N, C-alpha and C positions, 0 to 999 in steps of 0.2 A: 354781444360780448365777443371780444377777440379770442381766437384759439390760443392755447398756452404757448405753442411754438412761435406764434407771431409776437406775443409779449416778450418772450425770451430773446428773440432776434432783435427786437427794438431796443431792449436794454443793452444788449451787446453792441449793437450798431452805434449807440450813443458814446460808449466807451472808446470804441475803435475810431470813430470819426474824429474825436479830439486828438487821439494819438497820431492819426494820419495827417490831419491838418497841421499839427505841431511838429511834423517831421520826426516823430519819435517812434513810429511804428516799425516793427520788424517786417521782414519779407513775408513771414507766415501770417502776420496780422493784416498786412495789406491784401493778401489773397483772400483771407477770411472776410474782410470787410467788403470786398468786391463781390464775393459769393453771396453774402447776406443781402446786399443792395439789389442784386439781380433777381432774388427770389421773394423779397419782402414787398407785399402789396402796399401801395401808398396812394390813397384816394382814388382818383380816376386815371392814374398814370398807366399807360399801356406797357406791356412787357418789353416792347422794343425800346422804350425810353429808359426803363430800368437797366436793360442790357447796355445801352449807350453810356449811362452813368458809371456802370461797373467797368466798362472799357476805359473810361477816362481815369478812374482810380488806378487801374493797372498801368496805364501809360505814364501817369505821374510816378508810380512806383518804379517803372523801368528807367525813367529819367534819373531817379535818385540812385537806383542800383542797376546800372546798365549791363552788368555781367552776371546777374543772378539768373540762372537757367530756369528756376521754378517760376519766376515772374514772366520771363520770356515765353515759356511754354503755355502758361495760363492765358496770357494775352493773345497768343497765336490761336488758341482754341476759340476764344471769344470772337475774334474777327475773321474766322475762317471763311464764312460765307459772304462777307461784305468786302474784305480786302485780301483776296486770296494770295496775291503776290507777296504782300507784306507778311502774311501769316507764314508762308513757306520760308521767307528769309529769317524770320524770328525762330522758327523751328530748327533750321540748320545751325543758327548761332547757338541755340540752347544745346543742341546735340554735341557740338564741338566742346562746349564747356563741360557737359556731363562726361564725355569721354576722358577729358583731362583729369577729372575728379575720380574716374573709375566707377561711376554710378551707372552700371550697365543695365539695370532694370529700367532706368529712365531713358537710356539710349534706345532700348527696344521699344519703349512706349512711343517715343518721338518718331522712330522709324515707321511704326504702324500708322501714325497720324500722317506722315509725309506720303505714305503709299496709298492713302485713301482716295486722293484725287484721281491718280491714274487708274485705280481699280474701278471707281465709279464711271470714269470715261469708258473703260472696257465693258462694263455692264450695258451702257447705252449702245455701244457699237455692236455688242452681241445681240441685243434686242432688235437692232436694225438689220441684222443679217450680215454685217460687215465683219466677217470672221478674221480677216487679215489685220484690220485695225485693232480688233479686240485682242488678238494675240499679242500685238505690240504693247498695248496698254497693260495687259496682265503681266507680261515679262518685265516691263518697267517697274511695276509695283513689287514684283519679286526681287528685282535687283536692289531696290531700296530696303525692302523688308523680307529677307529670305524665308521667314517663318509665317508669312501671310497665308494662312490656310485657305481662305476663300479665294484668293488669287490663284492658288494651285488648283483648287477644285474647278474653277471656271475655265482655267486653261485646259483642263481635262475635257471639258465640254466641247471646246473648240476642236481638239484632236479627235474626239469621238464623232463629231459632225463630219469630219473629213474621212472617217473610216479607219483611222489609225488607233486601234484599240490598245496597242502596246504602250504608246506614249500617253494615251488617255488613262490607262491603268496606273502608270507611273505617277501622273499628276494627282489622280484620286487618292492613291496610296499616301503620297506626301501630305495631301490635304487632311487625311485621317490622322496621320502621326502628329502633325503640327497642331491640328485641332484638339487633339487629346491634351497637349501641353496647356493650351489656354483653358480647357475645361478643368484640368487639375488645379490650376491656379485659382479659378473661380470657386471650385469646391473647397479649397483651403480657406479662401476668404469667407465663404459661407460658414464654415466651421468655427472660425475665429469669432464671427459675429454672433453665432449661436451661443457661445459662452456668455455673452453679455445680454442678449435679447430674448432667447428662447431656449427650450430644453434641447439636449444634445440629439434627441431623435429627430428634431426638425432641421438638423444641419445637413441639408442635402441641396445641391444645385438644382434649380428648376430648368431643366434642359428645354430648349426652344423658347422658354420664357425670357431668356437672356440672349441678347444679340451675340455675345462672345461664343456661345455654344452652337450657334446655328451652322457655322462653317463646317464644324466637325460632323454634325448630323447630315448635312447635305452631301459632303464628300463620302461619308460612311455609306449612305444609300446608293450613291452613284457607283462606288466601288463594288458594293454587293450586287448591284444590277449588272455591272459589267461581267463579273464572275458568273452570274446567272446566264447571261447571253453566251458565254463561253462554255456553258453546261458544266461548270465546276460547282455543282449544286451544294455539296457539303460545305465548301468554303464560303459560298454565298450565304448559306443558312447561318453560319456562325456570325457573320457580320450583321445580318438582318436581326438576329437575336440580340446582338450587342446593342443595336439601335433601340429595340423594344425594351431592353433592360433599363437603359438610362433615360428613355423618353417614352413611357408607356402610352402617352396620348398619341404618339405616332403621327406627326405632321407630315412625314415624307412618304408614307405608304409601305413601310417595311413589312407590315402584317400580311399584305397580299402576296408579297414575294415569299415570305416564310410559309404561308399556307400552300402556295403552289408547289414549293419544294417538298413539304411534308406529304402532300397528296401524291406527288410523284414517287416518293420513297415508300408510300403505303403506311406511314406512321399515323394510324387513326387515333391513337391515344393523345398524341401531341396536337393533332388537328382539333380534337374536341376541346382540349385545354385552351387552345388559342381562340376557338369560337366562343367559349365561356368568357374569355377576357374581353372580347369585342362583341358583346351582344347587341342586337338591334341593327345589325348590318349583315349583308351577304358577303362573307369572305370568299365563297366559291365563285361568285360573280366577279369580284375584284381580281381574283387569281386568273379567271378565264380571260379577262380583258388584258391583263399583263402578258399572258402567254401569247395572245394574238398579236399584241404590239411588238413583242420581242422575237417571236418565231413564225409569225404568219398564221398560226393555228394553235389550238389547244394541245398541250402536251401532257397534261396531268390526268388524262383519261386513257389508261391503257386499253388496247383492244381486247375484247373478249372472244374466246374461241367459239367458232361457229356463227359469229355475227359478221354481217357485211361491213366493209369499210365505210 
């Protein structure tokens, strides 16, 4: 027996297909039909074939409505990996139309899409150790989308590799600030959805579980660690605690940084509290490794009087 969502999609697809083929469909209906076609399982048809049919539906829609930015944007997203040059052309055309209409939310969305290719090229260059190329790609992504938190964060990595902690700190800081904007938008979206689908107590963004939040968490940890390396421990602790607050699963390792600082400050009460939060692992060992990596030796073990060095 077919799942309920499949039966619902099939019924809706029948209605929309007649309207699309009869050239009576609105822009919204064309996009909806293409979306259903791309996700609706049909016999032994492969996902790539469904995506191809969805693209054809959108292309026909663009032919009928050549200046509708929503159609241009949707088609550009669909063909991004197969027709990169055409995708970029469609995105730029959609952006111009959105600007003329004053739809700046959509302008920012397209800017983010346009910046994704140079950003990914920057990641490849960074992994290959080609820091100069990586910097160029990240700066290009930022020129296209100034609020690209991940591009700022990775540009900070380039500067830190060179030993320029001032510029690295500036980039990490901007990554944190712009990342917070994206997370705030995600949080609002979750809260709106919660009113429809789940109780209000469940209306909380799942940090790290969503790609849009990861740039913020990465920049947040890198900024905290940079402050830590500069021995600005209290400031570093504040950002590490912010990371643990919004992402208790701690995919970045902020708990080790926080534990190291608490140990250095002699705050045994908070150390015990943190240890209870992360049972089953050795926080002291993780803090030791962090200190050796950042300072060359452990710093969270003050010398005792009468004991040899």
